[in-house]
Gaussian input, Z-matrix of N, CA and C with variables (Angstrom, degrees):
# hf/3-21g

backbone

0 1
 N
 C     1     B1
 C     2     B2     1     A1
 N     3     B3     2     A2     1     D1
 C     4     B4     3     A3     2     D2
 C     5     B5     4     A4     3     D3
 N     6     B6     5     A5     4     D4
 C     7     B7     6     A6     5     D5
 C     8     B8     7     A7     6     D6
 N     9     B9     8     A8     7     D7
 C    10    B10     9     A9     8     D8
 C    11    B11    10    A10     9     D9
 N    12    B12    11    A11    10    D10
 C    13    B13    12    A12    11    D11
 C    14    B14    13    A13    12    D12
 N    15    B15    14    A14    13    D13
 C    16    B16    15    A15    14    D14
 C    17    B17    16    A16    15    D15
 N    18    B18    17    A17    16    D16
 C    19    B19    18    A18    17    D17
 C    20    B20    19    A19    18    D18
 N    21    B21    20    A20    19    D19
 C    22    B22    21    A21    20    D20
 C    23    B23    22    A22    21    D21
 N    24    B24    23    A23    22    D22
 C    25    B25    24    A24    23    D23
 C    26    B26    25    A25    24    D24
 N    27    B27    26    A26    25    D25
 C    28    B28    27    A27    26    D26
 C    29    B29    28    A28    27    D27
 N    30    B30    29    A29    28    D28
 C    31    B31    30    A30    29    D29
 C    32    B32    31    A31    30    D30
 N    33    B33    32    A32    31    D31
 C    34    B34    33    A33    32    D32
 C    35    B35    34    A34    33    D33
 N    36    B36    35    A35    34    D34
 C    37    B37    36    A36    35    D35
 C    38    B38    37    A37    36    D36
 N    39    B39    38    A38    37    D37
 C    40    B40    39    A39    38    D38
 C    41    B41    40    A40    39    D39
 N    42    B42    41    A41    40    D40
 C    43    B43    42    A42    41    D41
 C    44    B44    43    A43    42    D42
 N    45    B45    44    A44    43    D43
 C    46    B46    45    A45    44    D44
 C    47    B47    46    A46    45    D45
 N    48    B48    47    A47    46    D46
 C    49    B49    48    A48    47    D47
 C    50    B50    49    A49    48    D48
 N    51    B51    50    A50    49    D49
 C    52    B52    51    A51    50    D50
 C    53    B53    52    A52    51    D51
 N    54    B54    53    A53    52    D52
 C    55    B55    54    A54    53    D53
 C    56    B56    55    A55    54    D54
 N    57    B57    56    A56    55    D55
 C    58    B58    57    A57    56    D56
 C    59    B59    58    A58    57    D57
 N    60    B60    59    A59    58    D58
 C    61    B61    60    A60    59    D59
 C    62    B62    61    A61    60    D60
 N    63    B63    62    A62    61    D61
 C    64    B64    63    A63    62    D62
 C    65    B65    64    A64    63    D63
 N    66    B66    65    A65    64    D64
 C    67    B67    66    A66    65    D65
 C    68    B68    67    A67    66    D66
 N    69    B69    68    A68    67    D67
 C    70    B70    69    A69    68    D68
 C    71    B71    70    A70    69    D69
 N    72    B72    71    A71    70    D70
 C    73    B73    72    A72    71    D71
 C    74    B74    73    A73    72    D72
 N    75    B75    74    A74    73    D73
 C    76    B76    75    A75    74    D74
 C    77    B77    76    A76    75    D75
 N    78    B78    77    A77    76    D76
 C    79    B79    78    A78    77    D77
 C    80    B80    79    A79    78    D78
 N    81    B81    80    A80    79    D79
 C    82    B82    81    A81    80    D80
 C    83    B83    82    A82    81    D81
 N    84    B84    83    A83    82    D82
 C    85    B85    84    A84    83    D83
 C    86    B86    85    A85    84    D84
 N    87    B87    86    A86    85    D85
 C    88    B88    87    A87    86    D86
 C    89    B89    88    A88    87    D87
 N    90    B90    89    A89    88    D88
 C    91    B91    90    A90    89    D89
 C    92    B92    91    A91    90    D90
 N    93    B93    92    A92    91    D91
 C    94    B94    93    A93    92    D92
 C    95    B95    94    A94    93    D93
 N    96    B96    95    A95    94    D94
 C    97    B97    96    A96    95    D95
 C    98    B98    97    A97    96    D96
 N    99    B99    98    A98    97    D97
 C   100   B100    99    A99    98    D98
 C   101   B101   100   A100    99    D99
 N   102   B102   101   A101   100   D100
 C   103   B103   102   A102   101   D101
 C   104   B104   103   A103   102   D102
 N   105   B105   104   A104   103   D103
 C   106   B106   105   A105   104   D104
 C   107   B107   106   A106   105   D105
 N   108   B108   107   A107   106   D106
 C   109   B109   108   A108   107   D107
 C   110   B110   109   A109   108   D108
 N   111   B111   110   A110   109   D109
 C   112   B112   111   A111   110   D110
 C   113   B113   112   A112   111   D111
 N   114   B114   113   A113   112   D112
 C   115   B115   114   A114   113   D113
 C   116   B116   115   A115   114   D114
 N   117   B117   116   A116   115   D115
 C   118   B118   117   A117   116   D116
 C   119   B119   118   A118   117   D117
 N   120   B120   119   A119   118   D118
 C   121   B121   120   A120   119   D119
 C   122   B122   121   A121   120   D120
 N   123   B123   122   A122   121   D121
 C   124   B124   123   A123   122   D122
 C   125   B125   124   A124   123   D123
 N   126   B126   125   A125   124   D124
 C   127   B127   126   A126   125   D125
 C   128   B128   127   A127   126   D126
 N   129   B129   128   A128   127   D127
 C   130   B130   129   A129   128   D128
 C   131   B131   130   A130   129   D129
 N   132   B132   131   A131   130   D130
 C   133   B133   132   A132   131   D131
 C   134   B134   133   A133   132   D132
 N   135   B135   134   A134   133   D133
 C   136   B136   135   A135   134   D134
 C   137   B137   136   A136   135   D135
 N   138   B138   137   A137   136   D136
 C   139   B139   138   A138   137   D137
 C   140   B140   139   A139   138   D138
 N   141   B141   140   A140   139   D139
 C   142   B142   141   A141   140   D140
 C   143   B143   142   A142   141   D141
 N   144   B144   143   A143   142   D142
 C   145   B145   144   A144   143   D143
 C   146   B146   145   A145   144   D144
 N   147   B147   146   A146   145   D145
 C   148   B148   147   A147   146   D146
 C   149   B149   148   A148   147   D147
 N   150   B150   149   A149   148   D148
 C   151   B151   150   A150   149   D149
 C   152   B152   151   A151   150   D150
 N   153   B153   152   A152   151   D151
 C   154   B154   153   A153   152   D152
 C   155   B155   154   A154   153   D153
 N   156   B156   155   A155   154   D154
 C   157   B157   156   A156   155   D155
 C   158   B158   157   A157   156   D156
 N   159   B159   158   A158   157   D157
 C   160   B160   159   A159   158   D158
 C   161   B161   160   A160   159   D159
 N   162   B162   161   A161   160   D160
 C   163   B163   162   A162   161   D161
 C   164   B164   163   A163   162   D162
 N   165   B165   164   A164   163   D163
 C   166   B166   165   A165   164   D164
 C   167   B167   166   A166   165   D165
 N   168   B168   167   A167   166   D166
 C   169   B169   168   A168   167   D167
 C   170   B170   169   A169   168   D168
 N   171   B171   170   A170   169   D169
 C   172   B172   171   A171   170   D170
 C   173   B173   172   A172   171   D171
 N   174   B174   173   A173   172   D172
 C   175   B175   174   A174   173   D173
 C   176   B176   175   A175   174   D174
 N   177   B177   176   A176   175   D175
 C   178   B178   177   A177   176   D176
 C   179   B179   178   A178   177   D177
 N   180   B180   179   A179   178   D178
 C   181   B181   180   A180   179   D179
 C   182   B182   181   A181   180   D180
 N   183   B183   182   A182   181   D181
 C   184   B184   183   A183   182   D182
 C   185   B185   184   A184   183   D183
 N   186   B186   185   A185   184   D184
 C   187   B187   186   A186   185   D185
 C   188   B188   187   A187   186   D186
 N   189   B189   188   A188   187   D187
 C   190   B190   189   A189   188   D188
 C   191   B191   190   A190   189   D189
 N   192   B192   191   A191   190   D190
 C   193   B193   192   A192   191   D191
 C   194   B194   193   A193   192   D192
 N   195   B195   194   A194   193   D193
 C   196   B196   195   A195   194   D194
 C   197   B197   196   A196   195   D195
 N   198   B198   197   A197   196   D196
 C   199   B199   198   A198   197   D197
 C   200   B200   199   A199   198   D198
 N   201   B201   200   A200   199   D199
 C   202   B202   201   A201   200   D200
 C   203   B203   202   A202   201   D201
 N   204   B204   203   A203   202   D202
 C   205   B205   204   A204   203   D203
 C   206   B206   205   A205   204   D204
 N   207   B207   206   A206   205   D205
 C   208   B208   207   A207   206   D206
 C   209   B209   208   A208   207   D207
 N   210   B210   209   A209   208   D208
 C   211   B211   210   A210   209   D209
 C   212   B212   211   A211   210   D210
 N   213   B213   212   A212   211   D211
 C   214   B214   213   A213   212   D212
 C   215   B215   214   A214   213   D213
 N   216   B216   215   A215   214   D214
 C   217   B217   216   A216   215   D215
 C   218   B218   217   A217   216   D216
 N   219   B219   218   A218   217   D217
 C   220   B220   219   A219   218   D218
 C   221   B221   220   A220   219   D219
 N   222   B222   221   A221   220   D220
 C   223   B223   222   A222   221   D221
 C   224   B224   223   A223   222   D222
 N   225   B225   224   A224   223   D223
 C   226   B226   225   A225   224   D224
 C   227   B227   226   A226   225   D225
 N   228   B228   227   A227   226   D226
 C   229   B229   228   A228   227   D227
 C   230   B230   229   A229   228   D228
 N   231   B231   230   A230   229   D229
 C   232   B232   231   A231   230   D230
 C   233   B233   232   A232   231   D231
 N   234   B234   233   A233   232   D232
 C   235   B235   234   A234   233   D233
 C   236   B236   235   A235   234   D234
 N   237   B237   236   A236   235   D235
 C   238   B238   237   A237   236   D236
 C   239   B239   238   A238   237   D237
 N   240   B240   239   A239   238   D238
 C   241   B241   240   A240   239   D239
 C   242   B242   241   A241   240   D240
 N   243   B243   242   A242   241   D241
 C   244   B244   243   A243   242   D242
 C   245   B245   244   A244   243   D243
 N   246   B246   245   A245   244   D244
 C   247   B247   246   A246   245   D245
 C   248   B248   247   A247   246   D246
 N   249   B249   248   A248   247   D247
 C   250   B250   249   A249   248   D248
 C   251   B251   250   A250   249   D249
 N   252   B252   251   A251   250   D250
 C   253   B253   252   A252   251   D251
 C   254   B254   253   A253   252   D252

   B1=1.4685
   B2=1.5535
   B3=1.3677
   B4=1.4382
   B5=1.5536
   B6=1.2745
   B7=1.4956
   B8=1.4773
   B9=1.3305
   B10=1.5205
   B11=1.5172
   B12=1.3307
   B13=1.4228
   B14=1.6772
   B15=1.2922
   B16=1.4996
   B17=1.5175
   B18=1.2774
   B19=1.4831
   B20=1.5673
   B21=1.3240
   B22=1.4664
   B23=1.5432
   B24=1.3543
   B25=1.4063
   B26=1.5051
   B27=1.3086
   B28=1.4912
   B29=1.6126
   B30=1.2349
   B31=1.4725
   B32=1.5410
   B33=1.1976
   B34=1.4863
   B35=1.5876
   B36=1.3585
   B37=1.4403
   B38=1.5466
   B39=1.2559
   B40=1.4934
   B41=1.4976
   B42=1.2937
   B43=1.4920
   B44=1.5062
   B45=1.3332
   B46=1.5448
   B47=1.4783
   B48=1.2819
   B49=1.4478
   B50=1.4942
   B51=1.3826
   B52=1.4843
   B53=1.5932
   B54=1.2625
   B55=1.4606
   B56=1.5102
   B57=1.3379
   B58=1.5434
   B59=1.5582
   B60=1.2856
   B61=1.5471
   B62=1.5302
   B63=1.3502
   B64=1.4147
   B65=1.5231
   B66=1.4189
   B67=1.4710
   B68=1.5687
   B69=1.3256
   B70=1.4856
   B71=1.5916
   B72=1.2276
   B73=1.4530
   B74=1.5505
   B75=1.3085
   B76=1.4720
   B77=1.4740
   B78=1.2715
   B79=1.5100
   B80=1.4337
   B81=1.3430
   B82=1.4446
   B83=1.5342
   B84=1.2954
   B85=1.4064
   B86=1.4989
   B87=1.3359
   B88=1.4249
   B89=1.5091
   B90=1.3172
   B91=1.4226
   B92=1.5130
   B93=1.3767
   B94=1.4220
   B95=1.5048
   B96=1.3616
   B97=1.4644
   B98=1.5685
   B99=1.3989
   B100=1.4558
   B101=1.4990
   B102=1.2826
   B103=1.4672
   B104=1.4961
   B105=1.3507
   B106=1.4711
   B107=1.5757
   B108=1.3255
   B109=1.5072
   B110=1.5102
   B111=1.3023
   B112=1.3814
   B113=1.5228
   B114=1.3303
   B115=1.4705
   B116=1.5080
   B117=1.3196
   B118=1.4170
   B119=1.4969
   B120=1.3634
   B121=1.4375
   B122=1.5283
   B123=1.2746
   B124=1.5094
   B125=1.5261
   B126=1.3900
   B127=1.5059
   B128=1.5364
   B129=1.3641
   B130=1.4780
   B131=1.5857
   B132=1.2687
   B133=1.4558
   B134=1.4322
   B135=1.3146
   B136=1.4219
   B137=1.5247
   B138=1.3547
   B139=1.4587
   B140=1.5034
   B141=1.3131
   B142=1.4438
   B143=1.4937
   B144=1.3728
   B145=1.4239
   B146=1.6430
   B147=1.3261
   B148=1.4179
   B149=1.6425
   B150=1.2830
   B151=1.5188
   B152=1.5361
   B153=1.3038
   B154=1.5043
   B155=1.4022
   B156=1.3481
   B157=1.5809
   B158=1.4793
   B159=1.3615
   B160=1.4170
   B161=1.4808
   B162=1.3712
   B163=1.5675
   B164=1.4846
   B165=1.3662
   B166=1.4679
   B167=1.4736
   B168=1.3286
   B169=1.4611
   B170=1.4686
   B171=1.2988
   B172=1.3843
   B173=1.5139
   B174=1.3158
   B175=1.3913
   B176=1.5135
   B177=1.2830
   B178=1.4559
   B179=1.6208
   B180=1.3123
   B181=1.4549
   B182=1.5411
   B183=1.4287
   B184=1.4195
   B185=1.4595
   B186=1.3060
   B187=1.5476
   B188=1.4330
   B189=1.3076
   B190=1.4829
   B191=1.5256
   B192=1.2037
   B193=1.5738
   B194=1.4808
   B195=1.3351
   B196=1.3356
   B197=1.5608
   B198=1.3762
   B199=1.4092
   B200=1.6106
   B201=1.3590
   B202=1.4375
   B203=1.5295
   B204=1.3156
   B205=1.4380
   B206=1.5217
   B207=1.3588
   B208=1.4345
   B209=1.5491
   B210=1.3126
   B211=1.4100
   B212=1.5167
   B213=1.3413
   B214=1.4749
   B215=1.4698
   B216=1.2971
   B217=1.4694
   B218=1.5216
   B219=1.3977
   B220=1.4587
   B221=1.5763
   B222=1.3440
   B223=1.4201
   B224=1.5436
   B225=1.2001
   B226=1.5450
   B227=1.5834
   B228=1.2594
   B229=1.5465
   B230=1.5767
   B231=1.3374
   B232=1.4504
   B233=1.4732
   B234=1.3487
   B235=1.4662
   B236=1.5147
   B237=1.2624
   B238=1.4289
   B239=1.5817
   B240=1.2271
   B241=1.4726
   B242=1.5115
   B243=1.2691
   B244=1.4643
   B245=1.6314
   B246=1.3294
   B247=1.4267
   B248=1.5663
   B249=1.3731
   B250=1.4934
   B251=1.6162
   B252=1.3040
   B253=1.5109
   B254=1.5221
   A1=106.52
   A2=114.44
   A3=125.95
   A4=109.59
   A5=116.00
   A6=121.67
   A7=108.18
   A8=111.98
   A9=118.28
   A10=115.68
   A11=114.91
   A12=118.44
   A13=104.52
   A14=116.05
   A15=116.10
   A16=112.76
   A17=116.09
   A18=119.53
   A19=109.36
   A20=118.88
   A21=123.63
   A22=109.83
   A23=119.12
   A24=121.72
   A25=110.82
   A26=113.59
   A27=112.60
   A28=108.34
   A29=115.37
   A30=121.78
   A31=110.62
   A32=120.98
   A33=127.75
   A34=106.29
   A35=116.89
   A36=118.62
   A37=107.45
   A38=119.21
   A39=121.22
   A40=111.25
   A41=118.49
   A42=122.52
   A43=112.93
   A44=111.22
   A45=117.38
   A46=106.88
   A47=125.53
   A48=128.44
   A49=111.97
   A50=111.69
   A51=119.74
   A52=104.94
   A53=122.85
   A54=123.07
   A55=110.74
   A56=114.14
   A57=113.80
   A58=106.22
   A59=121.46
   A60=119.54
   A61=110.23
   A62=117.56
   A63=119.41
   A64=111.83
   A65=115.30
   A66=120.72
   A67=110.77
   A68=111.84
   A69=115.60
   A70=110.08
   A71=118.11
   A72=123.61
   A73=110.04
   A74=115.38
   A75=122.27
   A76=110.56
   A77=117.97
   A78=125.15
   A79=109.84
   A80=118.20
   A81=123.57
   A82=108.75
   A83=120.99
   A84=120.08
   A85=114.63
   A86=118.13
   A87=117.49
   A88=111.60
   A89=116.47
   A90=121.05
   A91=117.61
   A92=114.29
   A93=121.26
   A94=119.86
   A95=114.23
   A96=121.36
   A97=111.04
   A98=113.43
   A99=119.93
   A100=107.51
   A101=116.17
   A102=123.89
   A103=110.50
   A104=116.01
   A105=117.82
   A106=106.61
   A107=111.53
   A108=118.45
   A109=109.10
   A110=118.97
   A111=125.61
   A112=114.82
   A113=115.36
   A114=122.59
   A115=110.22
   A116=117.79
   A117=121.40
   A118=114.59
   A119=118.70
   A120=121.00
   A121=111.62
   A122=119.34
   A123=121.55
   A124=108.75
   A125=116.49
   A126=115.79
   A127=115.93
   A128=114.13
   A129=119.82
   A130=106.58
   A131=122.77
   A132=126.36
   A133=105.71
   A134=122.58
   A135=122.53
   A136=116.59
   A137=111.45
   A138=114.89
   A139=114.73
   A140=109.96
   A141=111.05
   A142=118.21
   A143=114.52
   A144=124.11
   A145=104.50
   A146=117.83
   A147=122.76
   A148=109.45
   A149=114.69
   A150=122.01
   A151=107.22
   A152=118.59
   A153=118.58
   A154=112.19
   A155=118.83
   A156=118.28
   A157=107.64
   A158=119.52
   A159=119.15
   A160=119.63
   A161=111.42
   A162=116.22
   A163=108.69
   A164=119.90
   A165=121.12
   A166=116.21
   A167=121.69
   A168=124.85
   A169=110.71
   A170=118.57
   A171=123.31
   A172=115.23
   A173=120.95
   A174=125.63
   A175=110.09
   A176=123.46
   A177=123.44
   A178=107.62
   A179=114.58
   A180=119.20
   A181=111.50
   A182=115.40
   A183=117.41
   A184=112.86
   A185=117.64
   A186=118.57
   A187=112.59
   A188=119.94
   A189=122.82
   A190=109.51
   A191=117.81
   A192=120.50
   A193=109.29
   A194=121.49
   A195=124.67
   A196=112.61
   A197=116.20
   A198=123.62
   A199=110.44
   A200=112.05
   A201=120.92
   A202=112.11
   A203=116.82
   A204=122.96
   A205=112.16
   A206=115.08
   A207=119.87
   A208=113.58
   A209=118.81
   A210=126.11
   A211=112.54
   A212=121.33
   A213=122.06
   A214=117.27
   A215=119.62
   A216=120.39
   A217=113.38
   A218=115.49
   A219=122.28
   A220=110.34
   A221=114.57
   A222=121.07
   A223=105.58
   A224=116.87
   A225=124.10
   A226=109.04
   A227=114.60
   A228=121.21
   A229=110.78
   A230=115.20
   A231=117.77
   A232=111.23
   A233=120.63
   A234=120.15
   A235=110.91
   A236=119.69
   A237=118.61
   A238=113.15
   A239=115.58
   A240=118.88
   A241=109.50
   A242=119.14
   A243=123.18
   A244=112.12
   A245=114.77
   A246=123.82
   A247=109.69
   A248=113.65
   A249=117.02
   A250=111.99
   A251=116.77
   A252=113.73
   A253=108.60
   D1=144.08
   D2=-179.77
   D3=-77.42
   D4=127.91
   D5=174.99
   D6=-71.10
   D7=138.16
   D8=173.21
   D9=-77.89
   D10=157.31
   D11=172.75
   D12=-89.73
   D13=167.07
   D14=-177.60
   D15=-57.70
   D16=-38.62
   D17=-173.44
   D18=-75.34
   D19=-12.17
   D20=-179.56
   D21=-89.19
   D22=-12.55
   D23=177.50
   D24=-73.92
   D25=149.22
   D26=179.38
   D27=-80.89
   D28=166.15
   D29=-170.50
   D30=-59.49
   D31=-35.97
   D32=-178.14
   D33=-65.98
   D34=-42.19
   D35=-177.55
   D36=-73.74
   D37=-40.70
   D38=178.36
   D39=-60.75
   D40=-43.11
   D41=178.18
   D42=-61.76
   D43=-43.51
   D44=-177.89
   D45=-66.03
   D46=-49.12
   D47=-179.56
   D48=-58.85
   D49=-48.98
   D50=-174.97
   D51=-64.17
   D52=-39.27
   D53=-179.27
   D54=-69.49
   D55=-37.78
   D56=-177.64
   D57=-71.14
   D58=-36.64
   D59=-179.38
   D60=-68.47
   D61=-38.13
   D62=-176.45
   D63=-70.37
   D64=-41.10
   D65=177.89
   D66=-61.20
   D67=-44.03
   D68=-175.93
   D69=-69.69
   D70=-34.10
   D71=178.35
   D72=-66.10
   D73=-42.65
   D74=177.78
   D75=-69.30
   D76=-43.18
   D77=173.80
   D78=-52.08
   D79=-54.01
   D80=-178.82
   D81=-54.75
   D82=-48.22
   D83=-179.98
   D84=-65.34
   D85=-37.37
   D86=178.13
   D87=-66.35
   D88=-39.04
   D89=-177.40
   D90=-72.28
   D91=-35.94
   D92=-179.48
   D93=-108.11
   D94=-4.14
   D95=171.08
   D96=65.22
   D97=27.69
   D98=178.92
   D99=-165.24
   D100=161.30
   D101=176.61
   D102=-70.68
   D103=150.25
   D104=178.25
   D105=-76.42
   D106=150.34
   D107=172.61
   D108=-74.03
   D109=172.27
   D110=173.49
   D111=-49.60
   D112=-47.68
   D113=178.18
   D114=-64.28
   D115=-43.73
   D116=176.29
   D117=-63.50
   D118=-34.91
   D119=172.91
   D120=-66.82
   D121=-34.59
   D122=177.67
   D123=-66.27
   D124=-38.47
   D125=173.78
   D126=-64.94
   D127=-39.57
   D128=173.09
   D129=-56.44
   D130=-52.46
   D131=-176.46
   D132=-63.00
   D133=-44.58
   D134=-176.53
   D135=-65.18
   D136=-31.56
   D137=173.13
   D138=-70.35
   D139=-42.43
   D140=172.64
   D141=-59.58
   D142=-37.29
   D143=179.96
   D144=-59.87
   D145=-51.74
   D146=-174.96
   D147=-60.13
   D148=-38.45
   D149=179.08
   D150=-64.08
   D151=-48.66
   D152=-176.18
   D153=-71.36
   D154=-26.84
   D155=176.54
   D156=-67.08
   D157=-35.64
   D158=177.29
   D159=-58.66
   D160=-27.61
   D161=178.41
   D162=-99.63
   D163=11.98
   D164=171.55
   D165=82.97
   D166=15.05
   D167=172.15
   D168=-78.30
   D169=113.35
   D170=-176.49
   D171=-90.10
   D172=88.38
   D173=179.43
   D174=-136.36
   D175=146.33
   D176=-174.29
   D177=-75.65
   D178=152.40
   D179=176.95
   D180=-67.05
   D181=-25.16
   D182=177.10
   D183=-73.97
   D184=-30.35
   D185=172.55
   D186=-66.72
   D187=-38.58
   D188=176.38
   D189=-66.12
   D190=-44.66
   D191=177.78
   D192=-59.50
   D193=-49.82
   D194=-176.51
   D195=-61.60
   D196=-43.53
   D197=174.97
   D198=-57.55
   D199=-53.26
   D200=-178.11
   D201=-54.81
   D202=-50.63
   D203=178.05
   D204=-56.09
   D205=-38.43
   D206=-177.26
   D207=-71.85
   D208=-16.37
   D209=-177.96
   D210=-103.13
   D211=-17.68
   D212=-179.68
   D213=-48.23
   D214=-45.06
   D215=-179.34
   D216=-65.80
   D217=-31.66
   D218=176.86
   D219=-70.45
   D220=-37.54
   D221=179.97
   D222=-67.73
   D223=-47.80
   D224=-179.55
   D225=-53.44
   D226=-50.15
   D227=179.13
   D228=-54.94
   D229=-46.56
   D230=-179.08
   D231=-75.01
   D232=-26.19
   D233=176.32
   D234=-78.21
   D235=-32.46
   D236=174.45
   D237=-63.08
   D238=-33.45
   D239=176.69
   D240=-71.12
   D241=-25.41
   D242=179.06
   D243=-84.13
   D244=-16.86
   D245=177.51
   D246=57.07
   D247=57.09
   D248=-176.55
   D249=-86.58
   D250=-16.12
   D251=-179.48
   D252=-149.78

């Protein structure tokens, strides 16, 4: 089966994946009192990829990584407002 690009996912799938990435990013910061490194961000994205594969969402891990990296600065701005670390 062909893997979908991010824009080909339906809105429900995009929201689910986006929420999972954001929650895991914030959880990492809360648990470690620091932002994740690039390698640690790849692990976060990889774990989300594995989870969504289990529920049958066909998107490539590269698409998830690209989306996640594009959102990190937005996540950081919202986290700074929350004063988590």
